[in-house]
C-alpha distance (Angstrom), angle and dihedral (degrees) to the residues before:
residue distance angle dihedral
M1 . . .
I2 3.87 . .
G3 3.80 95.1 .
Q4 3.75 123.9 -138.7
V5 3.82 110.0 12.2
Y6 3.83 117.5 -122.8
E7 3.77 106.1 171.9
V8 3.83 139.0 13.1
R9 3.80 127.9 -166.4
T10 3.83 126.5 -171.3
T11 3.77 131.3 179.1
D12 3.80 133.7 -168.3
S13 3.81 111.4 166.8
F14 3.73 132.9 141.9
F15 3.80 141.9 161.9
N16 3.84 102.9 -97.2
N17 3.76 116.0 -163.1
F18 3.83 94.3 -154.6
D19 3.79 115.7 148.2
P20 3.78 130.9 178.7
A21 3.77 91.6 -93.7
N22 3.79 96.7 57.2
M23 3.85 107.5 23.1
G24 3.85 93.9 82.3
W25 3.84 117.3 171.0
R26 3.78 93.0 -1.2
A27 3.81 90.0 74.5
D28 3.86 90.8 54.5
K29 3.82 110.5 86.5
A30 3.77 94.0 -160.6
K31 3.86 92.7 53.7
I32 3.76 99.6 42.7
G33 3.84 95.3 37.9
G34 3.82 95.1 -125.2
G35 3.80 129.3 -17.7
E36 3.78 137.3 -81.8
L37 3.78 94.9 -24.5
I38 3.81 95.8 62.5
D39 3.82 90.2 45.7
T40 3.79 115.9 39.7
G41 3.84 90.7 5.7
Y42 3.86 88.0 74.5
H43 3.78 90.9 73.5
P44 3.86 100.2 58.1
S45 3.84 87.6 39.0
Y46 3.85 91.5 57.5
L47 3.84 89.4 46.7
M48 3.80 92.6 48.2
L49 3.81 91.1 49.8
H50 3.81 91.4 50.6
L51 3.77 94.2 48.4
A52 3.83 95.9 43.6
G53 3.85 93.3 53.2
G54 3.84 93.6 -153.5
V55 3.74 143.6 92.3
P56 3.81 115.4 -88.4
V57 3.82 112.4 -119.9
E58 3.82 109.1 163.7
A59 3.80 137.4 27.9
A60 3.82 137.0 -167.3
A61 3.73 122.1 -178.4
M62 3.77 148.1 172.1
L63 3.80 120.9 -155.8
S64 3.78 125.4 -160.7
T65 3.81 141.8 -177.4
H66 3.73 106.4 -150.5
R67 3.75 106.1 158.9
L68 3.86 114.7 -10.0
T69 3.86 92.7 72.1
F70 3.76 93.1 162.0
M71 3.76 90.6 68.7
E72 3.81 117.7 99.1
G73 3.85 89.6 -146.0
E74 3.79 132.8 47.0
D75 3.80 124.3 -70.3
S76 3.77 93.6 -156.7
A77 3.83 139.3 31.0
Q78 3.81 140.7 -174.7
V79 3.81 115.8 -162.9
L80 3.78 136.2 -175.0
I81 3.81 119.2 -159.0
R82 3.76 127.7 -171.6
F83 3.85 117.1 -155.4
D84 3.78 128.2 -153.4
N85 3.81 90.4 -112.7
G86 3.76 92.8 60.4
V87 3.77 97.1 -100.7
V88 3.83 117.2 137.4
G89 3.78 118.3 -153.1
Q90 3.74 129.9 -163.1
L91 3.79 125.7 -165.5
V92 3.77 134.1 -175.9
T93 3.78 120.9 -165.5
S94 3.82 130.7 169.7
W95 3.74 146.7 159.3
A96 3.82 90.6 -164.4
Y97 3.80 101.9 72.4
Q98 3.78 148.5 12.0
P99 3.86 109.4 -114.5
A100 3.76 120.7 -115.3
A101 3.82 113.5 -80.8
C102 3.82 92.9 -109.8
T103 3.81 93.5 56.6
E104 3.80 114.4 115.6
R105 3.80 122.6 -132.4
F106 3.77 85.9 -136.5
S107 3.77 139.3 -16.3
V108 3.80 136.5 -172.9
V109 3.81 129.1 -159.2
G110 3.80 120.4 -161.8
E111 3.82 141.8 164.8
L112 3.81 94.3 -84.6
G113 3.80 101.4 37.2
S114 3.77 143.3 -60.1
L115 3.81 144.2 -87.1
H116 3.75 135.2 -158.1
S117 3.80 140.2 179.1
D118 3.78 139.6 -163.1
G119 3.80 89.7 -153.3
T120 3.85 95.4 -90.0
T121 3.79 104.8 45.3
I122 3.81 126.8 44.8
S123 3.85 119.6 -160.9
Y124 3.74 131.2 -178.1
R125 3.78 134.4 -170.9
L126 3.86 125.8 -170.2
H127 3.74 128.1 -154.4
D128 3.85 89.9 -109.9
G129 3.85 90.7 63.0
T130 3.77 96.7 -100.3
E131 3.79 112.1 140.4
E132 3.77 137.8 164.4
S133 3.84 140.5 167.5
F134 3.77 131.9 -148.8
T135 3.74 123.9 -161.8
F136 3.84 119.6 -159.7
E137 3.82 129.2 -160.4
Q138 3.73 113.3 -105.4
V139 3.79 115.4 -107.9
N140 3.79 138.2 -168.2
N141 3.75 100.3 -95.6
F142 3.77 96.2 -153.4
V143 3.80 93.3 47.9
A144 3.83 90.8 49.0
E145 3.78 92.9 47.7
I146 3.76 94.5 49.4
G147 3.81 91.1 44.9
H148 3.79 91.7 52.0
F149 3.74 91.7 47.4
A150 3.76 91.8 52.6
H151 3.83 88.5 48.5
C152 3.79 91.0 54.8
L153 3.81 91.7 49.3
Q154 3.84 90.8 51.3
T155 3.79 97.4 43.5
G156 3.84 103.9 28.9
E157 3.82 89.3 -122.9
R158 3.82 114.0 156.9
P159 3.84 110.3 -112.4
P160 3.84 117.6 -132.4
H161 3.83 89.4 -103.6
T162 3.78 127.1 34.1
E163 3.78 132.3 165.5
K164 3.87 86.4 -70.2
E165 3.80 93.5 63.3
G166 3.84 90.5 39.2
I167 3.80 90.4 58.1
E168 3.80 93.4 44.8
V169 3.82 93.1 50.9
L170 3.79 91.2 48.2
G171 3.78 87.1 51.6
M172 3.79 91.6 51.9
I173 3.79 92.9 50.4
L174 3.81 94.5 46.5
A175 3.81 90.9 48.1
A176 3.81 88.4 50.3
Y177 3.80 90.7 54.0
Q178 3.86 89.6 48.2
S179 3.82 89.8 50.0
A180 3.76 92.9 51.0
K181 3.77 93.0 47.2
E182 3.79 96.1 46.1
K183 3.82 95.4 33.4
T184 3.82 92.7 -130.0
I185 3.82 142.8 96.3
A186 3.86 106.3 -78.0
P187 3.75 127.4 -156.2
V188 3.85 119.5 -117.2
L189 3.82 108.1 -130.3
N190 3.76 111.7 -132.1
V191 3.75 102.5 -156.8
L192 3.81 90.5 179.9
E193 3.80 92.8 64.5
C194 3.78 108.5 16.5
D195 3.82 93.9 165.0
K196 3.82 93.6 68.5
P197 3.83 109.4 122.8
H198 3.84 95.1 -136.0
L199 3.80 90.4 65.6
G200 3.79 92.4 71.6
S201 3.80 122.7 -146.7
I202 3.79 111.6 5.5
P203 3.79 120.0 174.4
A204 3.85 111.1 -103.8
G205 3.76 90.7 -123.0
W206 3.80 90.2 66.9
S207 3.81 97.4 54.3
R208 3.84 98.3 90.0
I209 3.84 99.2 65.4
T210 3.74 107.8 145.3
R211 3.79 139.3 174.7
S212 3.78 123.0 -115.3
T213 3.81 132.1 -173.8
A214 3.81 86.8 -98.1
G215 3.80 93.2 59.0
I216 3.82 127.2 -96.4
G217 3.81 116.8 5.2
I218 3.75 131.5 -160.3
S219 3.80 128.3 171.9
S220 3.77 118.1 -109.6
A221 3.84 91.3 -118.6
E222 3.73 92.1 52.1
Y223 3.78 92.8 47.5
H224 3.80 91.1 48.0
N225 3.81 91.5 51.1
A226 3.78 93.2 48.0
T227 3.82 99.9 44.1
T228 3.82 105.8 25.2
V229 3.81 108.7 28.1
N230 3.86 90.3 45.1
P231 3.81 99.3 -158.4
P232 3.79 113.0 -140.7
N233 3.80 96.8 -120.2
V234 3.80 93.1 57.8
S235 3.78 118.9 89.3
P236 3.87 121.5 -129.2
S237 3.79 90.6 -116.4
H238 3.82 91.6 56.7
R239 3.78 91.8 50.0
Q240 3.83 88.2 48.8
L241 3.79 90.8 53.4
L242 3.76 92.4 53.9
R243 3.78 91.7 46.3
A244 3.76 88.1 55.1
L245 3.80 89.5 61.7
Q246 3.81 94.5 57.8
């Protein structure tokens, strides 16, 4: 409808009333693996990945703690992701604040026009002046998700997100943390296809990552090299991503 996609934006922010007495493990950076970004930030990351339609390759991020100062990790994040098809995505996610009323839940800009949504209504407008809006009934998200999952089990239909997308989103988030820490643009490690040239220098021992009927496979020697030997040209976030696949 809008042709080649140029830009995607996603937002998932809300005023969270956490306090030290009720936040539990989410306030512990070692237990959660970071802060708000690796928790609620997963949702706009999945949505961005779906809308961009490409493989994430680079990340740049700024993390903030605006209000929940008792947290060890961030309570807000802004992340830029570049995909291999040229799409650039921007996400904003926070527990510190409710976004301004005019903020879209997601938007997409393409060669023929754009679309945006507040989560219930989707509107598009093309350069030729054509425009239309669609409003959908609100549903219980959890009931809908579980129902769709059961449908996929019964029919064999591929769900919108499988282990592939889960690995890619984790890679996006870990690269964002690396970017914020090092104040640079960080590569997103694609452990599904480690021989792709855009990923830069990848240790030779990681090149034979394959799929199996059980999911994602990696030889014991490769896994040992990646997670135990800790080669010096491999970032901590990349090693963390491979450990998550164990």
